[in-house]
N, C-alpha and C positions, 0 to 999 in steps of 0.2 A: 678622785678615782675615775679613770676613763671607763665608760660602759663597754660591754661586750656585745657583739652581734652573733646570734645563733642562726644558722642557715639550715633549713630543712631541705636536704638534698638526697634523701633516700628513696624517693618515689620511683615507681615502676615505669611510668611513661606509657601506660597501656593505650590511652587514646591518641597519643602523639606518634606512637609507632617506634619508639626508641628512647635512648637516654637524652632527653632534652636538656638536662643539666649540663651536658658536655657539648651541646650543639652551638657552633659559632653563629652569631647574628651580626657581628660587627665586621668592618672591612679587614681587620687583622685577625679574624676568627674569634673575637671576644665573645664570651657568653653573657647571658643576662646577669649571671652571678658577678662577672667582672665589673659591671656597671654598679651593682649594689655595693660591692666592696669599695669601689672607688668613691662613691657617694658617702659611705660610712666613714672612710678615712678623712674626707673633707669635713665631715660633721663632728669629728672628734672621738670616734670609737677607737679603742685601744687593742682589741683582740677580736678575731673571728673564729667561731667554732662551727665546723661543718659536721652535720649529721648525715652520714652516708652508709651505703651498704658496703661491707668489707670486700665484696667481690669486684668492685670497680674503684677502690680507693687509689690504686697506683695510676690508673688512667686519669683520675680526677687531679691528682697531684701534678702529673705531667702536663695536662692540658689547661688547667685552671690556676691552681694556687701557686705554681712556680712563677707566675707573672708578678705576684705582689708579696711573696713571702718575706722579702727584705724590707717591706714598707709597714707591715702590721703583723703582730703575733698571730700565728695560725695553729689551730689544733683540730684533730679529727676524732670523732667518736662514732661507733657503729650501732645502727639499729638492727638487732637480730629479728628474724622472722618469728622465731618461737623462743622468747626469753623465759628465763626461770622466774616465776611469779610467786612471791611469798604466800603460803597457804594454798597454792594451787599446783605448783610445779610447772612443768612444760605443757602448754595447751596446743594441740594440733591446729595449724593455721593454713589458710589458703592465700592470705595476704597479710602484710604487717598490721600492727595494732592501731595505726593512724598517727595523726600529727601530735596528739597529746602524749602518746608514748614516745614518739621520736624526740620531743623536747625533753622528756624525762631522762633519757639516756645521757644528757649533758650535765646532770646534776653534780657529778664529781669534778668537773673541770670549770664550772662557772660559779664564782664566789662573789661577784660584783653585780650591780644592776645590769640588766641585759634586755635586749630586744630580740624578737623572733621574727623571721621572715621566711617566705617560700623561695626556693631557688629559682623558680621559673617565672617569677613576677617582677616586672620593672615598676618601682615605686616613685622614683623622682627625688631629686636632691632636697626639695623642701620637706619631704616626708622624713628624711633622715635628720635634717636640722631640727625639726620640731621634736622628734623622738629623743635625740641626743640631749637637747635642752631639758626636757622633762626628766630624763634619767639622771642628769647631773644635779638637778635642783629640787625636784618635787617627789620623786618616787619614795614609797615606804611600803612596809609589809601589807598595809591595807589600802594603799593608794597607788593604783596601777594605771595603765593607759593603753589606748589603741589608736591607730591612724584610721580615720574613716574616709571612705571614698564615695563619690556619687555613683549609683548603680549603672547609669547609662555610660559611664566612662570605663566600665570594667567588663564589658560583654564581648563575646566572640561571635562573628557572623557565621562561623563554621560549625557550630554545634552548641550543646548545652554546657553550662558551667555551674559549679557550686559556689555559693556565696553566703556569708553570714549576714542576714538582714538585721539591722540594728535600729534601736530607738534610744533617744536620750532625753533628759529633762532640761529644764530652763538653765541649769548650771553646767550643762554640757557633760553630764555624767551618764554613762550607759545605764539604761533601764532593762533592756532585753536584747538578746542576740539569738536569732533562730537560724539554724543551718538549713538552707534550701538547696537541694542537690541537683535540680534539673531545670535551671533557668535558661529560657530561650527568648530571643527577640525575633519578631516577625512583623508583617505589615499591620497587624492588629494591636500590637503592643508588646509588653514584656510579661512573661508568665513563668510560673513554676509548674512544669508539667508532671512533677512527681505527685502532685495532688490530683484528685478526681472529684469535681471538674478542676481544670487548671486554675491555679490561683494567680490573679492579676497583680502585678507589682507596678510601682511608679518609677519613672526614670530618675527621679530625685531621691529615691530611697537611699538611706545611709547604709553602706556595707563595710564589713570587715574583709580585708584581703590577707588576713593572718599576719598583720604587722602589729605586734603586741609589745608592751613595755612592762617588765616585771622586776620586782626585788628578788634577790636570790633565795629568800626564805620561802618563796612560792613553791619551790620544789617539794616541800613537805606536804602541802595541801595536794599538789599534783599527784604525788605517789599514792596518797590515801585514796583519792578518787579513782585512780587508775586500777588499783587492786579491787576496789568495790565494783567497778565497771567490768573488769575481767571475770570476776566471779559470777556476775549476773549474765554475762554473755559467753560463758565458756563453751556452750554448745553451738555457737554461731561462728564458724571459722572465717567469716567475712565481715564481722562487726568491726567498727572503727571508733576509737576514742578521740574525738575532735577537741582541739583547744577551746573553741567557742562553747562546747558543752559544759566543761568545768567552769569556765568564766561566768557563763549565765547562771549556773547553779549557785556559785558563790556570791554573785550580785544579788540574786533573789533571797538568799538567807542572811544578807547583810554583812557577810564576812569581809567583803572588799568593796571598794568603789573604783570605777574605771573611768578615767577622764578621756573624752573623745577629742583627739587632735584632728580637726577637720582638714582635709587636703583637697585642693582643686586640681591636682596633677592628673594627667591622662595616664591611665594604667596601660601597660603593654605586657602581653604574655603569650606563651606558646602552648596553649592547651591542646591544639591540633596542629598537624604539620602545615596545613593551609594558612595558619596564623603567621608563619615565619616571614613571608615577604613584607607584610605590613610592619612588622617589628624592625626588619632590616632597613626599610625606608625611613622609619621614624628615627632610628639611630643615626643614619647618615645626615638627616636634617638637623639633628641636635649637634652633631659635630660641625656642620657647616655654620651653625649659629654660635659656635665656640663655647657651647655648654660643656663639651667634652673634648679632650685632645684626640687627634687622629694621627697615629694609633693611640689607643687609650693610655697605654703604659709607657708612652714615649718618655725617655729620660730628659 
């Protein structure tokens, strides 16, 4: 059974200043999503599920998925701002419930082993190859995975970023993941400025970039934890249910083990509008090196 790729593409793009999911960074206006789907097809994924907001799904289909819908099965599901929550009803919100809830809305269309990625992150072909191999040969309800990156390869010079700082044991199993939400790099080093005083990090720290590998049975645990989180945070309209939050909780209580698939790829992303020229330059260089076709979807 070929694994499925779930793409979290419902973000608001507040720091970027627009819908970065639809912003072209390739010479033929290819988006970062295009490169992720291209790499997923090469690695052996059989379906891609996009989590989007219903308000821009037609633009998404016209500008992105129309390029490859004849090469891989494509489905769309919507992340509502204010979903109906069992035991709570509809809770007033100022922003969506976060990446964990976004993943949960795919539960009815994903029945096979699957990977989850962010729409606005470039992960590299080796990341998809490692993940596809894991999902085809090793995944189980209690044995999951994540692609781990080196912190220094995932930062933006244009502002702070959020990263899941991870630790693993001698068997390359995840022991902790802590979501740090305001990581900056400057002449003095790398710091999480959300802490007071700022918490210093190492350039070699292992980080999650939200590239996870799951068995389809994980949706049951995910829904249980989301409902509990929503009940505990019903009075905070900006609270977010992050994927690393539930993963860390389940690792700590022994319910799951998460294998770290270490990756040496350089991450590229567009957290801020000023990140775009660097990503465009990198894409052109990779095309010149024949890592990708130019244009990407050339027949």
